[in-house]
Structure formats: C-alpha cells, structure tokens
N, C-alpha and C positions, 0 to 999 in steps of 0.2 A: 319468337321466343328463343332465347339463347338456351342451349342445352346446359350451360353452366348454371343457370338459375335453378333448374330442376335438380341437377346433380348436387349443388351446394345445399339446397333445401333438405334433400334426403340425407346427405352426409352429416348435416348438423344435428340429426336426430339420433340419440343413443338407442332408441327402440329400433330404428331402421338398421343401424350399423350392427346391432346385436344379431339381426336376422340375415343381413346381406353382406356383411363384412365391412371393413373400413378402408378409407383412402390409403393407397391407390388401388386397392382390390375390391372396392365396392361393386357389387354385381348389379350395376345399372347400366343399360346399354341402349343406344339408338336402335330402332327397329332393324332387324336383319344383321346386327353386329355382334350378337352374343356368340362367343366362341363355341365351337363344336365341343360337346361334353362338359359344358360349364356346370359347376356345382349348383344344385338347386337348394333353396329357391333363388330366383333372380327376377329382375324387373326390366322390361323393355318399354320404350316410349316412341311415339311418332306424332308429328304435327299433322292433324287432320285438315285444319283450315286456319287461316289467319287473315286479318284485315286491319286497316287503320281505323281508329275511332274518329271518324270525320265529324266536323261541326261547321257551321256556316260562317263564323266570325274569324277563324284563324286556321292554320294548319293543324292537323291532328296532334294531340299531345300524348296519346297512348296508342300502342299497337296491341291488338288482342289476338291470342292464339288458342285454338282448341287442341289439346294434347290428349291422345289416347294412351292409357297406361295398361299394360298387360303384365300380370304376375304369373309366373310358372313355378310349380312346386311338385314334389313327389306325393304329397298328401293334401287333402282338402283343408285340413287344419293348418298346415304350414302356409298355404296360400292365403287363408283368412287372416292369419297372424301378420303377414306382410301387408295385406290390404289395410288392416287397422293401423299399423304403424305408419305406413305411407300416408293414409288419410289424415292422421293427426298432424304429421309434419307439413303436409301440403295445405291443410285448412288454416294453418297459422299464418299463411301468406297470401292465399288466393282461394278460389271456389271450385269445389267439385260440382259438376253440373249433371252427371248421370252415372248410375251404376248400370253397366252395359251387359252384364251376364257372367255366367260361370259355366264351364264345360271342361271336357277332357280333350287334349290334343290327340288326334287320331294316329299320328306317326309315333309319338313318344309315350303316350298315355299319361302325360303330365296333367295335373290339374291347372286350370287357368281361370283367373278372375280379371275382368276388364272394367275400367271406369274411365270417365272423361273429365278433364279439368279445363276451365277457362282461365287463361293467364293474361293479365293486363300489365304491360310493361311500359313505364313512362319513357318518353323519348328524351 
C-alpha cells in the first residue's frame, strides 16, 4: 500500500483537515516519523502485513495491506473526533477491519485510539 493513498484519502476530507491541518502541513505521519513536539492531535500509520491476492488462473490482480492507524491527542474527545473523521474518509474507499483499543501513552500522557484498515490496491 502506498502511503500516498492513505495521505490523499485523508487530505481530501474537509473533516480531517479541520482537525489535522491541510497539505503540506497535514499531521499524518509514518510510524516513528512524527516530529518531536508535534501539535496534537495527529495520526500515525504503519503497515502490519501485506500480501498478494493470489488466484489459480493468473497473476494476482490486487495487493492487500493491513494498516494500523494510531491517533494521538491531548483529550479523549479530540482523539474521538479524529477517529470519526478518519473513519468516514477511509470507509469511502476501503474497509476498517477492527477497532483495536484506546489508552494513554505512558510517556506523554496523550490519549491514543488505534484501529486497523485492510487496503486493496489494484495492480
């Protein structure tokens, strides 16, 4: 899955950009790439797994990726607002497969919401 697909999907949503900023300052980062002291809320993503959609009659025509999305915010309400906006943007093009939990980051005390997305990309 290309990072561009997720970024462009989120960037196209006015609800997401109202919460996370607009291009080129959209606060959406690959896992481990959010700058130190970034404004909250923000969203990070990572590919958990990926595989070709194999079939018997021909080469795969799709690749599938499971993407984990983590939202960090100063309040539970802000994290929930980003989750709902991101959900609506993502579900317009692919599937959310699980809501993976809510907690507080022990180092920063930020609120965190995690969910997973299966993204199917035509070859």
